[in-house]
N, C-alpha and C positions, 0 to 999 in steps of 0.2 A: 721271633717273639712272631705269631701268626697273625696278620692282618688282612685277611682275603679280598676285603674292598679297596683297597688301596691301589688292585694290578689292574695294571692297562685294558683294556675289552682290546681281541685282536681289531691288528691297522695294519694295512700293507708295508713292507718292505723298503720299500722306494724310499730315498732321504728325501723329505719335507725342506722347502723353504723354508729361511726365517720367518717366524712366527715374527704379527703385526705389534708394532708397541714398543716400548726402552726394554734394552738386551743389558743382560747381568749374566759374565762368564758364559758367553755364546745361550744363555735361555730367555726367554719371559722374566721382567722383573716382577712380573708377580709371580713366578713359581714360589718366589722368596716369600712372597705373601703369604700364601699356601703352607709352604714349607715348617714355616714356623706357627701357624694357626695350630696346624696339625700336629706338632714337635707338643707346644704346651698341654693339646688337649688329649693327648697320648701321656705324659707325663701326668695330667690331673688323672687318669684313668687308672693306669697301670700304679701310682703311688696312692690312690687311695685304691686298690687292688689287692696291694700287699699286706694292709694291716686290718682287713676288713672280718675276712673271718678269726684271726685272732681280737678283736677289741668284741665280736659278739661273743665270742665264747670264753673272754676273761670275765674274771669274778666283778660283783659290784663294789665291792671293797676297793679295787684296785682302778675304776671310769669307767667299767667293762658294760658289760648289756646281761651277763651271768646265762647265757642260752645256752643250751647244750649242743652237744657237736652233729645229734643228729637234723635237730631245725636250722641250725647257722647254717650247715652246706646245703640245706634245702632251699633257705633263703639266698644265698649266693648265685644258687645254680639259677633260682628266678628269673634274680636280676640280668645276670649275664645275657642270659636268653631273651629278655624282655629288649633289651638293649638290642639285637639282632633281631628280636621279632621287628619293633619297632622302626628299625631300619627302613624298610618298607613303607610304612605308615609315612615318615619321614621326604623320603623320595617320592613319593602322589603332593603330599602337600608343596616342595618345591616346584613340582613340574606344572601343577593343577591351580594354584594359590598365592605363593606368594613371591617365587622364583629363590635361585642357590643361592644368590647373599643374605639373602633376610633370614634364612633357614639356619645360616648356619650360627649367625647372628642370636637369632631367637636361640639354637641349639647351646650355643655359648653360655648364656644366660640362663641357662636351665640348669648348665652344669654345675655354674658357678653357687648359684643359690643351695644346687642342692648338696653342696658342699659343704658349705656354710652350718646349713641344719645338719648334716652328722656331728659336725664342732660341737653342738649345743648336747649331744649325749644323753637326749632324752627319748627314752623309749619309740614314741609315738611319734616324735617329730624327725626319731633315725629313720622312720621307715617312708616317710613322705621325702625324704631326701633323697633315698633310692630312689625312688619313682623320680623324682625330677630329674634326675642322672642320667634314668635309662632313657626318659623323655627327650631330654638334651643332644645323649651317645645319637637318638635314632634320627635327629634334626641334623647335627653336626655332620657324621660321617660319609653318610653319604651321599653329600652334596658338596662336600669338600674336594672329594677325590672327583666330583664329575666337573667343579670347577678349574681342577690342573687339567684335563680334559680341551675343556674348551680355550684355556690356553695354545692349542696347535691345532686350528681347524683343520690343516693336513695334513694328521696325520703323521706317518713314518717314523725313521730311526729318533729324530729328534726328540718325539714323541715319549718315546719306550724309556729314550733318558732322562726325559723330565720327573716321569714316574719313577724311576732307581730311585733318583735322586727326594724324590718324594719320596718314598718308605723307606728311606736312611734318617730323614726326620723321625717319622714313627718309631723308628725301634731308639734312634739318641733321647727322643722323648721317652719311653718307657722304660730305656735303662737309667736313665737320671730321675725318675721318680720314683723307681721302684730303690733306688739308692739312698733319694735324701727323706721321701717320706718317713720311713721305718727309722731312719737316724733320728729325723726330727720327734718324732712320735714318744720314741727312746729315751729321749734327754727333756721332754717339755710336756709331755704326755700325749693323752689319746685328740685331746679339744686341738691341740696345737698341730698334732701328724694330718688331722683333716683339715685344718685352715691353710696348709701349704698346698692344697693341688687348690685349693678357692682360689688363691694370690694367682698359682699358678696360670690360672688361666683368665683368670682378667688381664693380666698380663698377654698373653693368645687374643684374646678379644681386643681387646685396646691396639696392640698392632695391627691386627687385623681392620679396624674400622677406618683406621689412621691411614691404610695405603695400601684399604682396594681399589682405589685408582687407576691403578694397574693391573687392573685384572682385565680379561675381555670385555672392550665396550658391549657384546650383546649382552651378556648378564648387567648391567649398567640398568639397562633399559627394558628388561622383563619388571610389567605392572603387575600391582596386585590386582586379584580378582575377589571384589568388593559384594558380587551375586549374592545373597541371601543362600540361596539352593546349593551352593555351590559349600559351602560350608557346615550345612547342618551335619552330614556325620560327626566332623570335629567336635563341635557342641554338643554331640547326644552322648556322643566318647566322653569329650569332658565331663558332662554333669553325671555319668553314670561314675566316673573315676572319683570327682568330691562323692558324693551320694555313699558309694563303701567307706572313702577316706573317715567321713565324719564318723559313720558307723563304728568303723574300726577302733578311731581314734578317746569314742565316747565310751565303748570298752561293751555297746550292743551287737558287737559283731566279733567274733574269735574265729582266725583264721590257722586253721593248723598246715601247715608251710606244705611239708611233706605230702599232705592228701592234694596240698594243689599243683606239686610238682609233677607226682603224678598223672594228674587226670590233663595236665598242661603240655604232656607228654602226648598221652594220648588224643588231645585234641590235631597237635602238630602232625603225629602221625597218619590221622584219619584227612586233613587239607590234604596230604600231601598224596595218597593212596590214590585221592578224587581226581586231584589236579593228572597225576599219570594214567590214569585211563582215560580223562579228557582226552591228553596229549595222545596218547594211544590207540583209540577207537570214536575219538569224535570230534578230531579239528580236523581235519580232512589233508592231516598230512599224506604226500605220496608214500610209496613204499619205502624209500632211500630213507627219509625223515624219519619215520615211525618205525625204524630198527633203530638209529640211534637213540630214539626215545627208551630204548629198553638197555644202553651203554648207561647215559642218564641214571637211570634208575639203579644200576651198578655201582657209578660212581657217590651217588647220594647214598647209599647204605655204609659204601666204604669212609665216606667222610662223616659218617655222623660216629661210626663206630672208634674212628682216629680221635675227633675231639671226645668223646665221650672218656678218654683216657688220655689227652693230651691235658686236657685244663682241670686234672688233676690239682695242677699247679696250683691254685690259690684254692687249694680244699686242702684234700689228708696230706699232698707233699709241705704245704705250708707249714699246717699243726706235725708231722714229723719233723720237721726242723726246729719246731719250737719245742719240743718237747722231748725228744729225743738223742739229739745234734749237738755234738759238743761243741759253741760255738765260740769258746773260749781263745783271744790269741793276744796273747802277750798279756794280760790281764785286764784285756776289755771283752768282754761280751756283745759280741756281735750280733745286729738284731736277727731276729728270723726273717721276715720278710725282705731282706737282704737279699738273700740269696735266691728271688723270684728276679732280679733281675741278671743273672747269671745266661739265662734265655737269650735276652738282647744281644749280651756282647757275641757270644756264638755266633747271632744270626748276622750282625755284623762284620763278625772276621770273615765267617764261611760262606754268605751272601755270590760274594765276586766270585770265589771258587768255585765254586757249583754252577753258578751263569758260564764260567768258561770252562768250563768242565761239557755243559749240554752244549754249548755253538762246537767245541772240538769235536764231538762226538756224529755230531748233525754234520758236519762237513766230509766227516768219515763214513756218511750213512749208516752211522750206528747209533742214533739216538734212541734212544726206551723210549718206548709208545709211551701212552696213558695211563694205560692199566698197569707195565711196570712199575712207574713211577709211583702208581700211588700200593702197589703194595710193596718197596720199597718203603715207604712211607708208616706202612701200617706193621712190619716189620722193622723197623727202628724205634718205633713207638713200645709195642711188645716190647723187647731187645731193654730197652733202657728199665719198663717195669720191673723186667729179672735181676737187675740191679739192685733195683729198691729190695726185692723179696730177701734179694740177701741177706742185706742190711737190718730188715727187718727181722730176720732171722738170731743176729748180733742183738739186736736189742730185746731179744725174748731170752737170751744169756746173759741180760742181767748189764748191756755194756749199753754207754753212749757213743755214737760212732761217729768221725768226724764228718766236716764238711763234704768233703770229696765224695764220699755216695754220692748225694747228692746236685754237685757237680759233672760227674760221669753218666749219671744220667741222663741232666739234661743238657751234654752233650751229645750225646746220641740221640735224642730226640726230634734235638737240632737239626740235626740231619735227616733224619726223616721227615720232618718242617717245610726243610727246605728243596726235599725231594714230591711232596705233595701238596703242599699248598699254593705256591704258586702256581703250580700249574691247575691247580680246580677252575678255580672261575674261565678263566683263557680254555680251560677243554671244554666247557659246560658252553660258552657262548659259540667256541666253533660248532657243537653237536647240536647248538638250536632252529630249527626253523625261523630263519631269519624275521617273521612278522612276531615270534617267540622269545628273541634272545631278551627282552628286558623283562619276562613271567619268569624264563630259566633262570635269571641271574638273582632273583626272590627266590626262587627252589636253592639254590645255594643260600643263602644266609640260612634258608628253613633247618639245612641241615646243622648248621653250625651254631644254631640253637637247641635243634634237638640235641646234639651231642653234649652241651653245657649240661642243659637239664641233667641227661643222662648220667650226667659227669659228677654233678652233686649225687642225682641218685644210688649212684655204686660210692660214693664218699660216705653215708649213712648208715652201709656196711660196716665203717671200724668204729666197736664199741672201746674207748679208753677202759674201760672198765674191765673188759675180755682184751688185754694182749697179742693173742693169739690171729684175733679177728683183721689185723694189720699185716699179716705176710699171707693171710688169706685174701684178702683186699687184693695187692698188691700181684700175686699167680693168678688171679683172675682176671685181671685185666692184660697182664702177658698173654696168658691164653689166647682172649679173645684176638687181642693185637696182632697175635703169632695167626692164628689160624685167620682171622681175616686178609692180613696177606697173601698165605696159601692158597686162598680160594680166588683171591685178583690175579695168584699166579698160576692157578686152574684154567683162568677164565679168558688171560692172554690172547689166547688165538682166536676164538669166538667173537669177543667185543674187537678185535682190530676188523675184523670180517664184515662186522655189523656199522662200522665207524664208514661207509663206505665214503672216499674222498676226502676223510677229512686227514689230516696230520697231529 
């Protein structure tokens, strides 16, 4: 389960002294606070995500919204992409206005309230709930990771170990959410399915408030910036959002989700192209720094292609699990959303093995370059969809397939995830000129946002009334993944030359 924002920034390799404050199992006591905060937030997010598109496409008579596949996929993509885009705003609010701890608390409240809105099951309130959750994720996600970093002011290997434990919390939460929330929805209905994530976020938020005294003292001393001028951009955006929401709820404004998704993609592409042009030609970079900009551009494109494929998990692959997979286990019908949890299981099992592999290869002087790791990630993502292409051809032949097809697809794709996702953010920070590191981290979030939005647009090519569109979709993503992987392989040598002095 990828979560790039949880990866540590580049630190030195020396062993740092013990961080200040109370210790627990050799780590700062505050790490437990942040571990459980993030675990419950990811429980909430991935649990809600496991049933989101199924709820939207489910018939009104069964308690769903009765939205068509194409619109539901677009809404899903806009929601996920918006969460990543709002992480940029959330980081800015914490840095400039309220501090990291208050941002985490505010984010948790938005997430909890948003899930309560989803539990009502009313269309207008439902979309307000998605907006609230996206705002909450944008506030909480970047800042809880920053609070982890603040526990280790000296950096070093202890900080890396702390982030590794924190990353495990992410995947434990994602696994529990993807297992328990679909089970709850299947047993008690959609409303209870969305209420459970709200309860999970309440637990996480409560323990954060009760134990945040163990966090870095620096965090506790950050004052609120009450200057009106500092809040004007937030006030303006809030007023615009409330106005649009009021028009939508009243029916005066109708939004075509697929059109908005396409427009959003072009907007992100335009912003990215403009910023890369600025870095390359107008930022006053040295020649080596300018060369690295071209490497960052290649990694950005590769990341976008990767996430456009891997994020089919919440759309076309979940619909495949619901409609074409035999989920009967000894007479019990397994909820389709549970299969999303398989990805987290594979990450938990294989992450230590891949980490050990990179360390071993590094000691032998054979650690693959960043372009090679990206190439491997793209190729494995594409091969995962080759598995689904074969499975979908069996569906066209009139068969319901076993869940093992999806399980094997997720296995291959998570191997790819471990090749690409953990090195992505780290590589971008290494390649960025020191004074642009924060902005380049924002670029990485843009690649994830764009990839998620494109994933949803790709999913709209599946038409339930035209079954042949399903293998065509999976084959298309396979070709893009394998093709992009081959391009990265071909670019390995020239990109390594451009990465002057970066390992």
